[in-house]
MARDREN-457996 format. One record per atom (N, C-alpha, C): residue number from 1; residue in one letter; chain; y, x, z. Coordinates in steps of 0.2 Angstrom, whole numbers, padded with zeros to 4 digits. Each point is the difference from the previous one (the first is absolute). Layout:
<pts>
k, r, c, y, x, z
NUM, a, A, Y, X, Z .
...
</pts>
This chain:
<pts>
k, r, c, y, x, z
1, m, A, -0018, -0577, 0526 .
1, m, A, -0005, -0005, 0000 .
1, m, A, -0007, 0004, -0004 .
2, v, A, 0003, 0003, -0005 .
2, v, A, -0005, 0004, -0004 .
2, v, A, -0003, 0005, 0004 .
3, a, A, 0003, 0004, 0004 .
3, a, A, -0003, 0005, 0004 .
3, a, A, -0004, -0002, 0005 .
4, t, A, 0002, -0006, 0004 .
4, t, A, -0005, -0003, 0004 .
4, t, A, -0006, -0003, -0003 .
5, e, A, 0000, -0002, -0006 .
5, e, A, -0006, -0002, -0003 .
5, e, A, -0004, 0005, -0002 .
6, a, A, 0003, 0007, -0002 .
6, a, A, -0004, 0006, -0002 .
6, a, A, -0003, 0002, 0006 .
7, r, A, 0003, 0000, 0006 .
7, r, A, -0003, 0002, 0007 .
7, r, A, -0006, -0003, 0002 .
8, s, A, 0001, -0007, -0001 .
8, s, A, -0005, -0004, 0002 .
8, s, A, -0007, 0000, -0004 .
9, a, A, 0001, 0001, -0007 .
9, a, A, -0005, 0000, -0004 .
9, a, A, -0006, 0006, 0002 .
10, a, A, -0006, 0000, -0003 .
10, a, A, -0005, 0004, 0002 .
10, a, A, 0003, 0007, -0002 .
11, p, A, -0001, 0005, 0004 .
11, p, A, 0003, 0007, -0001 .
11, p, A, -0004, 0004, -0006 .
12, v, A, 0004, 0003, -0004 .
12, v, A, -0003, 0005, -0004 .
12, v, A, 0001, 0007, 0002 .
13, y, A, -0005, 0004, 0001 .
13, y, A, 0000, 0006, 0003 .
13, y, A, 0003, 0006, -0004 .
14, a, A, 0004, 0004, 0003 .
14, a, A, 0004, 0005, -0005 .
14, a, A, -0005, 0005, -0002 .
15, s, A, 0000, 0002, -0006 .
15, s, A, -0005, 0006, -0003 .
15, s, A, 0003, 0006, 0003 .
16, l, A, -0005, 0005, -0001 .
16, l, A, 0002, 0006, 0003 .
16, l, A, 0005, 0003, -0005 .
17, a, A, 0000, -0001, -0006 .
17, a, A, 0006, 0003, -0005 .
17, a, A, 0006, -0002, 0003 .
18, r, A, 0001, -0007, 0001 .
18, r, A, 0006, -0003, 0003 .
18, r, A, 0002, 0004, 0007 .
19, r, A, -0004, 0000, 0004 .
19, r, A, 0001, 0003, 0007 .
19, r, A, 0002, 0007, -0001 .
20, l, A, -0003, 0004, -0005 .
20, l, A, 0003, 0007, 0000 .
20, l, A, 0006, 0001, -0004 .
21, a, A, 0002, -0005, -0004 .
21, a, A, 0006, 0000, -0003 .
21, a, A, 0005, -0001, 0006 .
22, a, A, -0001, -0005, 0004 .
22, a, A, 0005, -0001, 0006 .
22, a, A, 0000, 0005, 0004 .
23, f, A, -0005, 0003, 0002 .
23, f, A, 0000, 0007, 0004 .
23, f, A, 0005, 0005, -0003 .
24, g, A, -0001, 0000, -0006 .
24, g, A, 0004, 0006, -0004 .
24, g, A, 0007, -0001, 0001 .
25, v, A, 0002, -0007, 0000 .
25, v, A, 0008, -0002, 0001 .
25, v, A, 0001, 0002, 0007 .
26, d, A, -0004, -0002, 0005 .
26, d, A, 0002, 0002, 0007 .
26, d, A, -0001, 0007, 0001 .
27, y, A, -0004, 0004, -0004 .
27, y, A, 0000, 0007, 0002 .
27, y, A, 0006, 0003, -0003 .
28, g, A, 0004, -0003, -0005 .
28, g, A, 0007, 0003, -0001 .
28, g, A, 0005, -0001, 0005 .
29, v, A, -0001, -0006, 0004 .
29, v, A, 0004, 0000, 0006 .
29, v, A, -0001, 0005, 0005 .
30, i, A, -0007, 0001, 0001 .
30, i, A, -0002, 0006, 0005 .
30, i, A, 0002, 0007, -0003 .
31, a, A, 0000, 0000, -0006 .
31, a, A, 0002, 0007, -0003 .
31, a, A, 0007, 0001, 0002 .
32, a, A, 0004, -0005, -0001 .
32, a, A, 0008, 0001, 0001 .
32, a, A, 0001, 0001, 0007 .
33, y, A, -0004, -0003, 0005 .
33, y, A, 0001, 0002, 0007 .
33, y, A, -0002, 0007, 0002 .
34, m, A, -0006, 0002, -0004 .
34, m, A, -0001, 0007, 0002 .
34, m, A, 0004, 0005, -0003 .
35, a, A, 0005, -0002, -0006 .
35, a, A, 0005, 0004, -0001 .
35, a, A, 0005, 0001, 0003 .
36, v, A, 0002, -0005, 0004 .
36, v, A, 0005, -0001, 0006 .
36, v, A, -0002, 0005, 0005 .
37, l, A, -0007, -0001, 0002 .
37, l, A, -0003, 0004, 0006 .
37, l, A, 0001, 0008, -0002 .
38, a, A, -0001, 0002, -0006 .
38, a, A, 0000, 0006, -0002 .
38, a, A, 0008, 0002, 0001 .
39, l, A, 0004, -0003, -0003 .
39, l, A, 0007, 0001, 0000 .
39, l, A, 0002, 0001, 0008 .
40, v, A, -0002, -0005, 0004 .
40, v, A, 0001, 0001, 0008 .
40, v, A, -0003, 0006, 0002 .
41, a, A, -0006, 0002, -0002 .
41, a, A, -0004, 0006, 0003 .
41, a, A, 0005, 0006, -0003 .
42, m, A, 0001, 0001, -0005 .
42, m, A, 0004, 0006, -0003 .
42, m, A, 0007, 0000, 0005 .
43, a, A, 0003, -0005, 0001 .
43, a, A, 0006, 0000, 0003 .
43, a, A, -0001, 0002, 0008 .
44, l, A, -0005, -0002, 0003 .
44, l, A, -0001, 0001, 0007 .
44, l, A, -0003, 0008, 0000 .
45, g, A, -0004, 0002, -0005 .
45, g, A, -0003, 0006, 0001 .
45, g, A, 0005, 0006, -0003 .
46, a, A, 0005, -0002, -0004 .
46, a, A, 0004, 0005, -0003 .
46, a, A, 0002, 0005, 0005 .
47, g, A, -0001, 0007, -0002 .
47, g, A, 0002, 0006, 0004 .
47, g, A, -0004, 0002, 0005 .
48, d, A, -0003, -0004, 0004 .
48, d, A, -0005, 0002, 0006 .
48, d, A, -0007, -0002, -0001 .
49, g, A, -0003, -0004, -0004 .
49, g, A, -0005, -0002, -0002 .
49, g, A, -0004, -0005, 0006 .
50, r, A, 0005, -0003, 0003 .
50, r, A, -0003, -0004, 0006 .
50, r, A, -0005, -0006, -0003 .
51, w, A, 0002, -0003, -0005 .
51, w, A, -0006, -0005, -0003 .
51, w, A, -0006, 0004, -0001 .
52, d, A, 0000, 0005, -0004 .
52, d, A, -0006, 0004, -0001 .
52, d, A, -0004, 0002, 0007 .
53, r, A, 0003, 0002, 0005 .
53, r, A, -0003, 0001, 0005 .
53, r, A, -0003, -0006, 0004 .
54, a, A, 0004, -0006, -0001 .
54, a, A, -0003, -0006, 0003 .
54, a, A, -0006, -0002, -0003 .
55, f, A, -0001, 0001, -0006 .
55, f, A, -0006, -0001, -0005 .
55, f, A, -0006, 0005, 0000 .
56, a, A, 0001, 0006, 0003 .
56, a, A, -0004, 0005, 0000 .
56, a, A, -0007, -0001, 0004 .
57, h, A, 0001, -0003, 0005 .
57, h, A, -0006, -0001, 0004 .
57, h, A, -0004, -0005, -0003 .
58, p, A, -0007, 0001, -0001 .
58, p, A, -0004, -0006, -0003 .
58, p, A, 0000, -0006, 0003 .
59, v, A, 0000, -0001, 0007 .
59, v, A, 0000, -0006, 0003 .
59, v, A, 0007, -0003, 0001 .
60, g, A, 0005, 0004, 0002 .
60, g, A, 0006, -0002, 0000 .
60, g, A, 0003, -0002, -0005 .
61, g, A, -0001, 0003, -0005 .
61, g, A, 0002, -0001, -0008 .
61, g, A, -0002, -0007, -0003 .
62, q, A, -0007, 0000, 0003 .
62, q, A, -0003, -0007, -0003 .
62, q, A, 0003, -0006, 0004 .
63, v, A, 0001, 0001, 0006 .
63, v, A, 0003, -0005, 0004 .
63, v, A, 0007, -0002, -0004 .
64, l, A, 0004, 0005, 0000 .
64, l, A, 0007, -0001, -0003 .
64, l, A, 0000, -0003, -0007 .
65, s, A, -0005, 0003, -0004 .
65, s, A, 0000, -0003, -0006 .
65, s, A, -0002, -0007, 0000 .
66, f, A, -0005, -0003, 0004 .
66, f, A, -0002, -0007, 0001 .
66, f, A, 0006, -0004, 0002 .
67, l, A, 0003, 0002, 0005 .
67, l, A, 0006, -0003, 0003 .
67, l, A, 0006, -0002, -0005 .
68, v, A, 0002, 0005, -0005 .
68, v, A, 0005, 0000, -0004 .
68, v, A, -0002, -0002, -0008 .
69, l, A, -0006, 0000, -0001 .
69, l, A, -0003, -0002, -0006 .
69, l, A, -0005, -0005, -0001 .
70, t, A, -0006, 0001, 0003 .
70, t, A, -0005, -0005, -0001 .
70, t, A, 0002, -0006, 0004 .
71, l, A, 0002, 0000, 0005 .
71, l, A, 0002, -0006, 0005 .
71, l, A, 0004, -0004, -0003 .
72, p, A, 0007, 0002, -0002 .
72, p, A, 0004, -0003, -0004 .
72, p, A, -0003, -0004, -0006 .
73, v, A, -0005, 0003, -0004 .
73, v, A, -0003, -0003, -0005 .
73, v, A, -0005, -0006, 0002 .
74, i, A, -0003, 0002, 0005 .
74, i, A, -0004, -0006, 0002 .
74, i, A, 0004, -0006, 0004 .
75, v, A, 0006, 0001, 0003 .
75, v, A, 0004, -0006, 0001 .
75, v, A, 0003, -0003, -0006 .
76, y, A, 0002, 0004, -0005 .
76, y, A, 0003, -0004, -0006 .
76, y, A, -0006, -0004, -0003 .
77, f, A, -0007, 0002, -0001 .
77, f, A, -0004, -0004, -0002 .
77, f, A, -0001, -0007, 0004 .
78, a, A, -0001, 0002, 0006 .
78, a, A, -0002, -0005, 0006 .
78, a, A, 0006, -0006, 0000 .
79, l, A, 0005, 0003, 0000 .
79, l, A, 0005, -0005, 0002 .
79, l, A, 0002, -0004, -0006 .
80, f, A, 0000, 0003, -0006 .
80, f, A, 0001, -0004, -0007 .
80, f, A, -0006, -0005, -0001 .
81, e, A, -0006, 0002, 0002 .
81, e, A, -0006, -0004, -0001 .
81, e, A, -0001, -0006, 0005 .
82, s, A, 0003, 0001, 0005 .
82, s, A, -0002, -0005, 0005 .
82, s, A, 0007, -0005, 0001 .
83, a, A, 0005, 0002, -0005 .
83, a, A, 0006, -0004, 0001 .
83, a, A, -0001, -0007, -0004 .
84, a, A, 0005, -0004, -0001 .
84, a, A, -0001, -0006, -0003 .
84, a, A, -0002, 0001, -0007 .
85, l, A, 0002, 0004, -0004 .
85, l, A, -0001, 0002, -0008 .
85, l, A, -0008, 0002, 0000 .
86, q, A, -0002, 0003, 0005 .
86, q, A, -0007, 0004, 0000 .
86, q, A, -0001, 0006, -0004 .
87, a, A, 0005, 0003, -0003 .
87, a, A, 0000, 0005, -0005 .
87, a, A, 0005, 0005, 0001 .
88, t, A, -0002, 0006, -0001 .
88, t, A, 0005, 0006, -0001 .
88, t, A, 0003, -0001, -0007 .
89, p, A, 0006, 0003, -0001 .
89, p, A, 0003, 0000, -0007 .
89, p, A, -0004, 0001, -0006 .
90, g, A, -0005, 0004, 0001 .
90, g, A, -0004, 0001, -0006 .
90, g, A, -0005, -0005, -0001 .
91, k, A, -0002, -0003, 0005 .
91, k, A, -0004, -0006, -0001 .
91, k, A, 0004, -0006, -0002 .
92, r, A, 0007, -0001, 0002 .
92, r, A, 0003, -0005, -0003 .
92, r, A, 0002, 0001, -0006 .
93, l, A, 0001, 0006, -0004 .
93, l, A, 0001, 0001, -0006 .
93, l, A, -0006, -0003, -0004 .
94, l, A, -0006, 0003, 0002 .
94, l, A, -0006, -0003, -0003 .
94, l, A, -0003, -0006, 0002 .
95, r, A, 0004, -0004, 0003 .
95, r, A, -0002, -0007, 0003 .
95, r, A, -0006, 0000, 0003 .
96, i, A, -0001, 0003, 0005 .
96, i, A, -0007, 0000, 0004 .
96, i, A, 0003, 0000, 0007 .
97, r, A, -0004, -0002, 0005 .
97, r, A, 0001, 0001, 0007 .
97, r, A, -0007, 0000, 0004 .
98, v, A, 0002, 0002, 0006 .
98, v, A, -0006, 0002, 0005 .
98, v, A, -0001, -0007, 0004 .
99, a, A, -0005, -0002, 0001 .
99, a, A, -0001, -0007, 0003 .
99, a, A, -0007, 0000, 0005 .
100, a, A, 0001, -0003, 0005 .
100, a, A, -0007, -0002, 0003 .
100, a, A, -0004, -0005, -0004 .
101, p, A, -0007, 0000, 0002 .
101, p, A, -0004, -0005, -0003 .
101, p, A, 0004, -0006, 0000 .
102, g, A, -0001, -0004, -0007 .
102, g, A, 0003, -0006, 0000 .
102, g, A, 0008, 0000, -0002 .
103, a, A, 0001, 0007, -0002 .
103, a, A, 0007, 0001, -0002 .
103, a, A, 0006, -0001, 0005 .
104, g, A, -0001, 0000, 0006 .
104, g, A, 0005, 0000, 0005 .
104, g, A, 0002, 0007, 0001 .
105, r, A, 0006, 0000, 0005 .
105, r, A, 0002, 0006, 0001 .
105, r, A, -0004, 0005, 0006 .
106, l, A, 0001, 0005, -0003 .
106, l, A, -0005, 0005, 0005 .
106, l, A, 0005, 0001, 0006 .
107, p, A, -0004, 0000, 0006 .
107, p, A, 0004, 0002, 0007 .
107, p, A, 0002, 0007, -0001 .
108, r, A, 0005, 0001, 0004 .
108, r, A, 0004, 0007, -0001 .
108, r, A, -0005, 0005, 0003 .
109, h, A, -0004, 0000, 0006 .
109, h, A, -0004, 0004, 0002 .
109, h, A, -0006, 0002, -0005 .
110, r, A, -0002, -0005, -0004 .
110, r, A, -0005, 0001, -0006 .
110, r, A, 0003, 0005, -0004 .
111, a, A, 0007, -0002, -0002 .
111, a, A, 0003, 0003, -0006 .
111, a, A, 0001, 0007, 0002 .
112, f, A, 0001, 0002, 0007 .
112, f, A, 0000, 0007, 0002 .
112, f, A, -0006, 0003, -0001 .
113, a, A, -0005, -0003, 0003 .
113, a, A, -0007, 0003, -0001 .
113, a, A, -0001, 0001, -0007 .
114, r, A, 0001, -0004, -0005 .
114, r, A, -0001, 0001, -0007 .
114, r, A, 0003, 0006, -0003 .
115, a, A, 0006, 0000, 0002 .
115, a, A, 0004, 0006, -0003 .
115, a, A, -0002, 0006, 0002 .
116, a, A, -0002, 0000, 0007 .
116, a, A, -0002, 0006, 0004 .
116, a, A, -0007, 0003, -0004 .
117, l, A, -0004, -0005, -0001 .
117, l, A, -0007, 0002, -0003 .
117, l, A, 0002, 0002, -0007 .
118, k, A, 0005, -0003, -0004 .
118, k, A, 0001, 0002, -0007 .
118, k, A, 0002, 0007, -0001 .
119, f, A, 0003, 0002, 0006 .
119, f, A, 0004, 0008, -0002 .
119, f, A, -0005, 0005, 0005 .
120, l, A, -0006, -0003, 0003 .
120, l, A, -0003, 0005, 0003 .
120, l, A, -0003, 0006, -0004 .
121, p, A, -0002, -0001, -0007 .
121, p, A, -0001, 0005, -0003 .
121, p, A, 0006, 0006, -0002 .
122, w, A, 0005, -0004, 0000 .
122, w, A, 0006, 0005, -0001 .
122, w, A, 0001, 0004, 0006 .
123, e, A, 0000, -0003, 0006 .
123, e, A, 0001, 0003, 0007 .
123, e, A, -0006, 0006, 0001 .
124, i, A, -0006, -0002, -0002 .
124, i, A, -0005, 0005, 0001 .
124, i, A, 0001, 0006, -0004 .
125, s, A, 0001, -0001, -0007 .
125, s, A, 0002, 0005, -0004 .
125, s, A, 0006, 0005, 0003 .
126, h, A, 0005, -0003, 0002 .
126, h, A, 0006, 0004, 0003 .
126, h, A, -0003, 0004, 0006 .
127, g, A, -0004, -0003, 0004 .
127, g, A, -0003, 0004, 0006 .
127, g, A, -0004, 0006, -0003 .
128, a, A, -0005, -0002, -0005 .
128, a, A, -0004, 0006, -0003 .
128, a, A, 0005, 0006, -0002 .
129, l, A, 0006, -0002, -0004 .
129, l, A, 0004, 0005, -0003 .
129, l, A, 0003, 0005, 0005 .
130, r, A, 0002, -0004, 0006 .
130, r, A, 0004, 0004, 0005 .
130, r, A, -0006, 0004, 0004 .
131, h, A, -0006, -0001, 0000 .
131, h, A, -0005, 0004, 0004 .
131, h, A, -0004, 0005, -0007 .
132, t, A, 0004, 0001, -0005 .
132, t, A, -0003, 0004, -0006 .
132, t, A, 0004, 0007, 0002 .
133, p, A, -0004, 0005, 0001 .
133, p, A, 0003, 0007, 0002 .
133, p, A, 0005, 0003, -0006 .
134, g, A, 0007, 0001, 0002 .
134, g, A, 0004, 0003, -0005 .
134, g, A, 0004, -0006, -0004 .
135, w, A, -0002, -0006, 0000 .
135, w, A, 0004, -0005, -0003 .
135, w, A, 0006, -0001, 0004 .
136, p, A, 0005, -0001, -0005 .
136, p, A, 0001, -0001, -0008 .
136, p, A, 0000, 0006, -0003 .
137, g, A, 0000, 0006, 0002 .
137, g, A, 0001, 0007, -0003 .
137, g, A, -0007, 0002, -0003 .
138, d, A, -0002, 0005, 0003 .
138, d, A, -0005, 0004, -0003 .
138, d, A, -0007, -0004, 0004 .
139, v, A, -0003, -0004, -0003 .
139, v, A, -0006, -0002, 0003 .
139, v, A, -0005, 0004, 0001 .
140, e, A, -0004, 0001, 0005 .
140, e, A, -0005, 0004, 0002 .
140, e, A, -0007, -0005, -0001 .
141, a, A, -0005, 0004, 0004 .
141, a, A, -0005, -0004, 0000 .
141, a, A, 0000, -0007, 0003 .
142, v, A, -0002, -0005, -0003 .
142, v, A, 0000, -0007, 0003 .
142, v, A, -0006, -0001, 0005 .
143, p, A, 0001, -0003, 0005 .
143, p, A, -0006, -0001, 0005 .
143, p, A, -0004, -0006, -0002 .
144, a, A, -0006, -0001, 0001 .
144, a, A, -0004, -0005, -0001 .
144, a, A, 0002, -0007, 0002 .
145, a, A, 0003, 0000, 0006 .
145, a, A, 0004, -0006, 0003 .
145, a, A, 0005, -0003, -0004 .
146, v, A, 0004, 0005, -0003 .
146, v, A, 0005, -0003, -0005 .
146, v, A, -0002, -0002, -0007 .
147, w, A, -0006, 0003, -0002 .
147, w, A, -0003, -0003, -0006 .
147, w, A, -0003, -0007, 0001 .
148, l, A, -0003, 0000, 0006 .
148, l, A, -0002, -0007, 0003 .
148, l, A, 0005, -0006, 0000 .
149, a, A, 0006, 0002, 0003 .
149, a, A, 0005, -0004, 0000 .
149, a, A, 0003, -0002, -0006 .
150, f, A, 0001, 0005, -0005 .
150, f, A, 0002, -0002, -0007 .
150, f, A, -0005, -0005, -0003 .
151, g, A, -0008, 0002, 0001 .
151, g, A, -0004, -0003, -0003 .
151, g, A, 0000, -0008, 0003 .
152, l, A, 0002, -0001, 0006 .
152, l, A, 0000, -0007, 0003 .
152, l, A, 0007, -0004, -0003 .
153, a, A, 0005, 0004, -0001 .
153, a, A, 0006, -0004, -0003 .
153, a, A, -0001, -0002, -0007 .
154, w, A, -0004, 0005, -0003 .
154, w, A, -0001, -0003, -0007 .
154, w, A, -0005, -0004, -0001 .
155, l, A, -0005, -0001, 0005 .
155, l, A, -0005, -0005, 0000 .
155, l, A, 0003, -0007, 0002 .
156, l, A, 0004, 0000, 0004 .
156, l, A, 0004, -0006, 0002 .
156, l, A, 0004, -0003, -0006 .
157, a, A, 0004, 0005, -0002 .
157, a, A, 0004, -0001, -0006 .
157, a, A, -0004, -0004, -0006 .
158, g, A, -0006, 0003, -0002 .
158, g, A, -0004, -0002, -0004 .
158, g, A, -0003, -0007, 0001 .
159, a, A, -0002, -0001, 0006 .
159, a, A, -0002, -0006, 0002 .
159, a, A, 0006, -0006, -0001 .
160, y, A, 0006, 0002, 0002 .
160, y, A, 0005, -0005, -0001 .
160, y, A, 0002, -0002, -0007 .
161, v, A, -0001, 0005, -0005 .
161, v, A, 0000, -0002, -0006 .
161, v, A, -0006, -0003, -0003 .
162, a, A, -0006, 0002, 0001 .
162, a, A, -0006, -0002, -0003 .
162, a, A, -0003, -0006, 0002 .
163, l, A, 0000, -0002, 0008 .
163, l, A, -0003, -0006, 0003 .
163, l, A, 0003, -0007, -0003 .
164, p, A, 0007, 0000, -0001 .
164, p, A, 0003, -0007, -0003 .
164, p, A, -0003, -0001, -0007 .
165, l, A, -0003, 0004, -0003 .
165, l, A, -0003, -0002, -0007 .
165, l, A, -0006, -0004, 0001 .
166, f, A, -0003, 0001, 0007 .
166, f, A, -0007, -0003, 0000 .
166, f, A, 0001, -0005, 0005 .
167, d, A, 0006, -0003, 0003 .
167, d, A, 0001, -0005, 0004 .
167, d, A, 0003, -0006, -0004 .
168, t, A, -0003, -0006, 0001 .
168, t, A, 0003, -0006, -0003 .
168, t, A, 0007, -0001, 0001 .
169, r, A, 0003, 0002, 0005 .
169, r, A, 0006, -0002, 0002 .
169, r, A, 0005, 0007, -0001 .
170, g, A, -0003, 0006, -0002 .
170, g, A, 0003, 0005, -0001 .
170, g, A, 0003, 0004, 0006 .
171, r, A, -0004, -0001, 0005 .
171, r, A, 0003, 0002, 0006 .
171, r, A, -0002, 0009, 0001 .
172, t, A, 0004, 0003, 0003 .
172, t, A, -0001, 0008, 0002 .
172, t, A, -0004, -0001, 0007 .
173, p, A, -0002, 0005, 0002 .
173, p, A, -0003, 0001, 0007 .
173, p, A, 0006, -0002, 0005 .
174, y, A, 0006, 0002, -0001 .
174, y, A, 0005, -0002, 0005 .
174, y, A, 0002, -0007, -0001 .
175, d, A, -0001, -0003, -0005 .
175, d, A, 0001, -0008, 0000 .
175, d, A, -0006, -0003, 0003 .
176, r, A, -0006, 0003, 0000 .
176, r, A, -0006, -0004, 0004 .
176, r, A, 0002, 0001, 0007 .
177, l, A, 0001, 0006, 0003 .
177, l, A, 0002, 0001, 0007 .
177, l, A, 0005, -0004, 0002 .
178, a, A, 0006, -0001, -0004 .
178, a, A, 0005, -0003, 0003 .
178, a, A, 0000, -0007, -0002 .
179, g, A, -0005, -0002, -0003 .
179, g, A, 0000, -0008, -0002 .
179, g, A, 0004, -0001, -0004 .
180, s, A, 0002, 0003, -0005 .
180, s, A, 0005, -0001, -0006 .
180, s, A, -0003, -0001, -0007 .
181, v, A, 0004, -0003, -0004 .
181, v, A, -0001, 0000, -0007 .
181, v, A, 0007, 0001, -0003 .
182, v, A, 0000, 0002, -0007 .
182, v, A, 0006, 0000, -0003 .
182, v, A, -0001, -0004, -0006 .
183, i, A, 0005, -0005, -0001 .
183, i, A, 0000, -0005, -0005 .
183, i, A, 0006, 0000, -0004 .
184, v, A, -0001, -0004, -0006 .
184, v, A, 0005, -0001, -0005 .
184, v, A, 0005, -0005, 0002 .
185, d, A, 0006, 0001, 0001 .
185, d, A, 0005, -0005, 0002 .
185, d, A, 0004, -0003, -0005 .
186, g, A, -0003, -0006, -0003 .
186, g, A, 0002, -0003, -0007 .
186, g, A, -0005, -0003, -0003 .
187, p, A, 0001, -0004, -0005 .
187, p, A, -0005, -0004, -0003 .
187, p, A, -0005, 0006, -0005 .
188, a, A, -0006, -0001, 0001 .
188, a, A, -0005, 0005, -0001 .
188, a, A, 0000, 0001, -0008 .
189, g, A, 0002, -0005, -0004 .
189, g, A, 0000, 0000, -0007 .
189, g, A, 0005, 0006, -0002 .
190, t, A, 0005, 0001, 0004 .
190, t, A, 0005, 0005, -0002 .
190, t, A, -0002, 0007, 0002 .
191, d, A, -0006, 0002, 0003 .
191, d, A, -0001, 0006, 0002 .
191, d, A, -0004, 0004, -0005 .
192, s, A, 0003, 0005, -0002 .
192, s, A, -0004, 0004, -0006 .
192, s, A, -0005, 0005, 0003 .
193, f, A, 0000, 0000, 0007 .
193, f, A, -0004, 0005, 0004 .
193, f, A, -0006, -0004, 0003 .
194, r, A, 0000, -0006, -0003 .
194, r, A, -0004, -0006, 0005 .
194, r, A, -0007, 0002, 0001 .
195, r, A, -0001, -0001, 0007 .
195, r, A, -0007, 0001, 0002 .
195, r, A, -0003, -0007, 0001 .
196, t, A, -0006, -0001, -0002 .
196, t, A, -0003, -0007, 0000 .
196, t, A, -0003, -0001, 0007 .
197, t, A, 0003, -0007, 0003 .
197, t, A, -0002, -0001, 0006 .
197, t, A, -0007, -0001, 0001 .
198, a, A, -0003, 0002, 0005 .
198, a, A, -0007, -0001, 0001 .
198, a, A, -0002, -0002, 0008 .
199, s, A, -0005, -0003, 0001 .
199, s, A, -0002, -0002, 0007 .
199, s, A, -0002, 0007, 0003 .
200, p, A, 0002, 0002, 0006 .
200, p, A, -0002, 0006, 0004 .
200, p, A, -0007, -0001, 0001 .
</pts>
């Protein structure tokens, strides 16, 4: 009954600090998954370097890394945030959830679009690294196109962090494009990271 009343009340939008704290928890899950991938890569590539050869080509390596790393991370966020609880483990721990306007559940296709846009800077930077001559060993002269890609990735990442500070609902660019908000899941008075609710 209390949870129902809390969800029906006017939403309190999650602060940037609270969202970053939740992402930090989720990144721990991602880091554990990356560690498992590294162990698998070592096992598959032991002795003949098959894994290294698979990742050597800039385009092929980018596609493979997307399939085994970026895509599972997108699926992790999209499925959790479009499920009944509307939150990843990190968001559950910090008592926040992703919602459509009006605090309803975000449709799954919009949750996937949101997660894909969220990790776009990450994927762009990975692509830029793979097109850096000599990477990951002795890096040679970096082409201008690679610098532009890095700049775009950092520009997007900066916008993701800065723009919520100027939005009354704390929305990132990917929140705006996906039509989502991140709200506190519980009585506003217990939220130490509270963001004051304001009209858009």
